[in-house]
N, C-alpha and C positions, 0 to 999 in steps of 0.2 A: 397516648401522644408519644411519638418517637423523638428522641433527642438527636439533633443533627450533629455529625462529627465534622471537624475541620482537620483535614490531613495535612501535616507539615512535611511528611515523608517525601511526597512527590512535588514539592513546591517548585514550580517553574511556569513560565509564561504559556508554554504550549499545553501544559496540563490544566492550567486555569481556563484556557481557551476551550478545551474539550469539556470541562465542567460547566462553563457558561452555556455551551451548546446543549448539554444535557438538561440543565435547569430550564432553559427555554422550552425544550421539547416536553419535559415532565409537566411543566405548567400548562402547556397546550392540551395535553391529554388528561389533566387532573390526576396525575399519578398519586396514589395515597401516600401520606407521610411515612407509614410503616414500611413501605417498599422503596422509598427514594434512595436512602443511603446504601441499602443492600444492593441496589441495582447500579448505583453510580460508582462506588469506590472499588478498586481492585481487591480480589479475594486474597492474594498473597504475592510476595515478591522475594527474590533471592539476590543478594549481592555477593560476588565472589572475587578473590584475588587470583590472578593467573600469571604465575612466574614462567617466563620463557627464556631459554638460553639462546643468546644471540650469536651471530656468525663470528663475532670477534671474541667470544668466550665470556662476555659479560652477561648478567641476568637482568631482565626488565620485568617488573611486576605490572601487569595491566589490570584494569578494573572492569568487571563484566556484570550484567544484570539479566534477570528474567522476571517479567511481571505476568501473572495469570489473572486476568480481570474477572472472568466469569467461567464457572465450571458447572453451571446448573443445566445447561442444554447439551452437554457432551464434552469430549476432551477439548481443551483450549487449543487455539491454532494461531500462528503468527510467525513472522519472519525474525531473523537475527541480523542486526545491523552492525557493521564494523565502520565506525566513523569517529573522527577525532573530537567531535562536539556532542557525542552521545551524553545524555544525562538520564538519571532515574525518572525524572518527571516526564521527559520526552518519551521514554519507553512506556511509561504508564499511560500517557495520552494515546499512543499508537495502539496499545492493547485495548483501550476503551473503544476506539474507533473500529477495531477488528471485531469486537463483540456486536456492535450495531450492524456492521457490514455482513457478517455471517448470518445474523438473524434476518436481515432484510432480504437476502437472496435464498433463505430457507435451508441453510446448511446446519447439520446437527453438531455445531461447534460453539464454544465460547471464544472470547478473544484473548490473545496473549501477544507478547513481543519480547525480544531479547536484544541486547546491545553490548558492545565492547568499546571502550574509549581507546581508539587506535586509528591511525592513518594506515590502511593496508598497503598503500603505495610505498611506504617507508620500510616494509618488511621484505626479506628475501622469501622465496618460495618455501624453503624449509621452515623459516620462522612463522610464516602464515599457517603452515600445516600444524606446527607444534601448538600455536595459539588456538586454532580451531579444535584440535583434539583435546587440549587442556580444558577449554570451555565446556565441551560436551562431557568430559570426565566429571567436572564439578556439578553438572546438571543431571547426572544419571539417575539419582533418586527422586528427581523433581519432574521428570518428563517420561514419556512412553507413548506407544501407539494408542492407548486408551486413556491417557492422562493429559498430555500436552505434546503437540506435533509441530516442531519448528520447520521453517522454510527459508529460502534466501531473501535478502532485502538489500538495502543500500550497502555496497562494499563487500557483499558476499555473493556466491554463485553456486552452480551445480557441483563444481569440483569440491568446494568446501563442504557442501551437504554430503557428498560421498565420504569424505574423511570423518565427518560427524557420525554418519550411519555406521561406518566401520568401527569407530571407537565404542559406540553403544553396543553393537553386536558382539564385539570381543568381550565386553564386560559381562553380558548376560549369557554368553556361551553359545549363541546360535544367531543366524542371520535374521535381522528384524528390519526389512526394508520400509515398513510402515511408520518407523519412528521419525522420519523426516520426509518432506516432499521437496520437489525441485531438484531431484537427484539426476545424475546421468542416466540415459536410457538403459545402459548396460547393467545398472544396479537396481533396476525396477522403476526408473522414472517414467513418466507418462509422455506419450506422443502429444505434442501441442503445448506442453507446460511452459517451455522457454518463452514462447511468443504470446502466452495466454492473456496476460494483463494488457499488453499493447493491442492485441487483436480485439479484446473486449472494449477498450476505449474507442478504437476506430469504428467498431460496429455500432456502438451507442451514438457516436458522432454522426454516422451515416443516418441512423434512424431519426435523430433529432433534426438534422438538416432536412430530411423528408417532411417532417412535421411543419418545418418553417417554409416549406416549398422552395428551398434553395437547392439547385442541382449540385451534387458533389463535384461534378467536373468543372464547376465555376468557382469552387471554394478555394481560398488560400489559407494556409495553415502555418502558424508559428509555434514552435515547440521548445520550451525551456527544459533542458535536461536531455542528454543523448546517451544515457546508459541503456540498460535492457528495455525498460518501459518506453522511454522516449524514442529509441531507434525502431522498436517493433511497431509502435504507434505510427511513426512516419512511414514505414514500409507498407503497412496495411492501408493507411489512408491514400498513399500514392497508388496502391493497387486498385483502390476504388475510383481513382481518377482525380483526386485532389492534388493541388500544387503546394508543395512544401517550400515556403519562401524564407524560413528562418529556423535555425537550430542552434543550440548552445550547450556548453557544459560549464564546470566551475572555472575554466580558464578564459571564458568569453564565448561570443557567438559569431555566426555568419549570417548575413542577409543577402538574398539574391531574389529580386522581384520576378525574375524569369523562371525561377524554380531551381532547387538545389539537386545536384546529382548525388543521390543517396548512396548508390553503390560506391562511388568514389570517396564519399565521406566516411563510410563504414570501413573501407580498405585503409584509409588514412589513419583512422582511430585504432584500427587493429595493430598497426605498426608503431604509431606515435603515442598511443594511449590517451591522448587528449586532442581536442579540436584546434588548439592554438596554432596559428599560422596556416591553417587549411585554406587553399586558394580558390574555393568554390563560390566566393562572393565577398562582399564588403564586411570587414570586421565590425561587430557591434558589441555593446555590453549586455549583460543579462538584464539590466534594468531597462535599457532601450528596447530590447526584444519584447518585453511585456507590453510596451506601449505602441507597438507597430500596428498599422491598419491591416486587419486581416479578417477573414470570415470566422476562423476558429483559433482560439488561443488555448494551448495545452501546457499548463505548468506540470512538468513531469520530474521535478527534482526534489527539493526538500520543502518542509512546511513553512508557513508564514512569509511567503514572498509577495503576495498581493495584500497591501496594507492600506490604511486610510490615506497615505501619501500618494499612492499611484492608482487607487481604485477609480478615481474620477477621470483618469487619463487613458483608461483602457479603450481600445478602438476595435474590439472584436464584436461579433454578433452572438457567438456561442463560446462559453468558457467551460472547458472540459477538464475537470480536476483529476489528472492521472496520478498526481502525488497525493500523499495523505496530508490533510490540513493546510493546503497552500494559501487559503484565504482567511485572514483574521476576522474576528467578529465585527470590528468597526468597518472593515472593507465590505463585508457581507451586507451591512445596512446600507452603505453607499450604493452598491450594485443593485440592491432591491429597490431603493428609491429612484434610481435612474430609470429602471424599467425597460431599457433597450438591449439588455444582455440576457440571454437564456443561460442558465447554469446547470451543468450536470454535476451534482455533488459527489465528492470523493467516495463516499460509502457505496454509491451505485457505480460510478464511473470506472473505478479501478478494481472492481470486485472479480473480474475475470481470472486473476491470478489465484485467488483462494478457491474459486469454483473448480478450476482444473487441478489444484492441489487436492481438493476433496476427491476428485475422480482418481487421482494417483493413489491416494490413501485407500480408496475402495478397491482398486485393482490389486494393490499390495496385499490387502487383507484376504482377498479371494483367490490370489494367484491366477487371475484371468485378465488378459490385457486387450485393450481396444486399439483400433487404428486411429490415425489422426483425424480423418473425416468424421468419425463417430464422436470423438472428443469435441471437436469444434461445433458440430451440429447440436450436441447436448448443451454446450456452453451457451450458444446463442439462444436456445430455447429458454434457459434459466434467466438470461439477461432480459429477454422479451417479457417474461412473466414479472420480473422485478420492476422493470420500467413501467409496465401497465399498472401495477399496484401503486407505485409512487404517483403516477399521473392521476389515478382515481382518488387517492388520499388528498392530493393537492386541490383537485376540483371540489371534492366533497366538503372540505373544511376551509377552503380558501387560504391554504398555507403556501409559503414559498416552497420550492422544490426541495431545498435542503431540509426544511422543517418536516415536510412530508416524509422524506426518507428516514430521518432520525426518529420521528415518532413511531413509524412502523417497526423499526429495529428495536427500539427501547421497549415498546409495548409488549413485543413477543418475549423478550428476556424477562420482563417484570411478570408476565403471565406465568412463565415457567417457574419462577421463584415462588409466586403465590401458590401455584398448584402443588409444589413440593413441600411447602410449609417450612417451619423452622425446626431444625434438629436441636433438641434441648441439650 
């Protein structure tokens, strides 16, 4: 009989939410007690202090984390988030979801995540570089191409990954492109990586609309979040013929029933950095955007935005979770009970990014590089296979789609732990 542990280290609402999802899935597949806590809780974590000399000569100490959830199926994999509301519990939850995501789509990775408590918009370019390099310096003994492979996330990008790769390479004395993914092409980045998550979301939306017999050219789309994932999703869906009627970022949103001029919006954001005061439609709040009447709703920002307060007010036909954990457990139950909204769960929906990160890692390790068409073709083939396995699991056990996806991911990690046994 195994004794359950209760971890206070990661105490946060988002970590509790991920744990409740795990418990429900573990119950559904009758996961043995001896495997439950081993599969559920993160393997290890590191908290670091990051002193950075500011432009005015002062020194600010930032706090950073890295959580490695599972190392049983390969090196751990996951982004690094620079955001003012980062917590250790949030990073642990994101690492847990990464484990199930990698497992679901068949990648030889465990899940990990990193974060620094900082608003990157408040830093100069030099300060941002110093913070990025200092974070990697503190992580040098904790990560590596066969241990843990970081990537960009909220508030980070390919430039930051380039700085981090350079820092690690300088420390070990030779170039190690495979230590991070999501790098610039000139440093060994993969063709197609920048748009991979959004392209994957759009592809799955197209496939599910086909299942629902809804022509994509008749579909209207509202997207909360206009960063890398949200904007690439918008471009890809518009390319398929869908009409993007609403977009937003943390400063607010824009609604235009006739369709938003994405090229104009992207140019505006490139120069202004935010969507505020963009004149491509009527201004709306992020909360209002989620409740717009549309065919497809894409939460592509942060977690826990669809709650028990607004779940009953959603007016979409398809909910595509481009963000991690955007729907709370209580909202999930409401949406399930409604029965009129099809859900593409996050661990499937936004897995395109980690799939192409895997391709980038493979290319780095072999020093053999692929063209964009080959990358995207291989990506869509993996997404098709993962979608088919989720739909089969759903029909076979009469699970919800989220439960089907989570049980597949969790079972594969548990099987690996069972097969490896316990090191005494």
